[in-house]
Phi, psi and omega in degrees: 000155180073194184228347188299332183264006178291144184239128175241163173308140192297335180262020183298139176242124178255135170254122176248110175275149188068027187288354175262002178272186183298297182291316183300317182290327175294322175297314179302315181296314182297317184290320177293324175301326181282351176098008180261164181278136178232132171247124182255130176241125180201144177262003177062026177284320173238338175289162185248135178297333177299327179289336173280315186297329182287346181246348193296339181274357178283134183296332184263023180231130173229147183242131173244122173274112184193170190242131180291350176285350179255113185298321180299319177299316179297318180298315180294320182295331183273357182299123177075007185275139176269316186228128174256128171247097189270098180254353185293124180184165168259128179265187175087112176299308183299322181293325180294329178293329178279335190226058186297323182294319180295319179295323175300314185294315184279305191282330179264299183297320179298316179294320178297319175304317182292319178297318181294318178296317179298319178298311184292331183265004175072031177297142183283315183224138178238106181254129186226153181281121167250206187200150175296345180296343180294345179284343174054228185266014179297122191277344189285136173242146354287163179287130182237133179305132182100351178239075182254154180252203177284134181289149187245359182201157173301324178302312179300320179297318180299321181289324176296318179295319177303319180296321179293320176295321178301318179298315181294319182294330174287314184290315186275324190242354179074017174277120180287107180247146181220118181268130180257104177277089182290140174247103170042069182284141177216164177144192187301145177073009175279131187290122179273356188257158175098157185293335182256016180297150178293154192293319186294306179297326179297312179299316182300312182296317181295318180294318177301324180270010180059034175262161182261111179287157173250128175263125176287127182083201186268000180082359182265007173288149184238151183219152175263076184295134192235120183289146188304324182293332174295322180291321176299314178304314183298315180298316183287324178290329175296327178293341179254004185286154178291154179299335179298336180270355185287161179080014184234167175243150187226137172292126177241104185202188172262333184098019179254182180210117182238139177271140187302318182295324178293320178298319180302312182289332173297316178295317178303313182296315182295328182264001179067038182244147173235079182236119178280136182281161165274159176239130180247185179290159174300148176276132179298135176088354182283145172275137184287314183228141183216124180205132191256141163270117184255017184294327180295315178294323176300312186287319187263334181250347186075021181291127183216080191297136181274334194251109171282179185297316184300316180293317181293317184291327177297316178294319180296316180299315179300318181296314182292324177303314182290315184295317184283349178271354182289000000 
């Protein structure tokens, strides 16, 4: 269980794209903690320089400021790399509806540039961020790989296309690719600010500041919220997965189901607040219910998540209390 005891060749070099972002910076931190070399690539468009600064003094960490939309940058970043963890992308379903051309450019072309660079530079494993949004309007729960519906946003489309390219790059070129279909990841270093901020850090910060959060919809939508350490485990285990598992996408979640309104009151109780939320309209492009079957990742990657929602949210609340008090 977990990832701390995983063993790679001692001179292994990992490239984490989007390494100044939430998931990427946590990956960089975990891998350097384990004693391996990490190269971080980020253009700081959504990533934070603070996430670079907290690691920059580590001898086994280097930062490249660059953009995955530039193939030459990708080629240089992949030189000598054993494992690519491609997290670079623009997130947010509603923002993608406003900016479809930009999402095409970053999330599809950028990811394709990275796959091509990894192929040409002889990278061993290419692990990339996909999303539970690829399930679209398919109504059946839990979500099972291979049972997808109609897509509901440009963001979801970009992730579906990335998965198809991943499949082709394994089949045509022999690059071992592994798609991580993340389900609502949360935890330390997730940005609570901005109109497109994720719901858990946003609610925590607003409640700490005695502000009234707005819940989109009736609060009865459900999600398989996934603590960050489970995601780190999945990425690293994919780097050790057999080639027989390559060219596929995997649900990365805990396998639970939490209702948004229940989470809100859990946060209120944990923070000692009695603030009733506002309710706003449903967000366009959102999936109403999301819950993952993680048996494929268990069987093919050895994924065995340690952190259920209760354990993860307690750790996240403690981290934000300390961070926001600085």
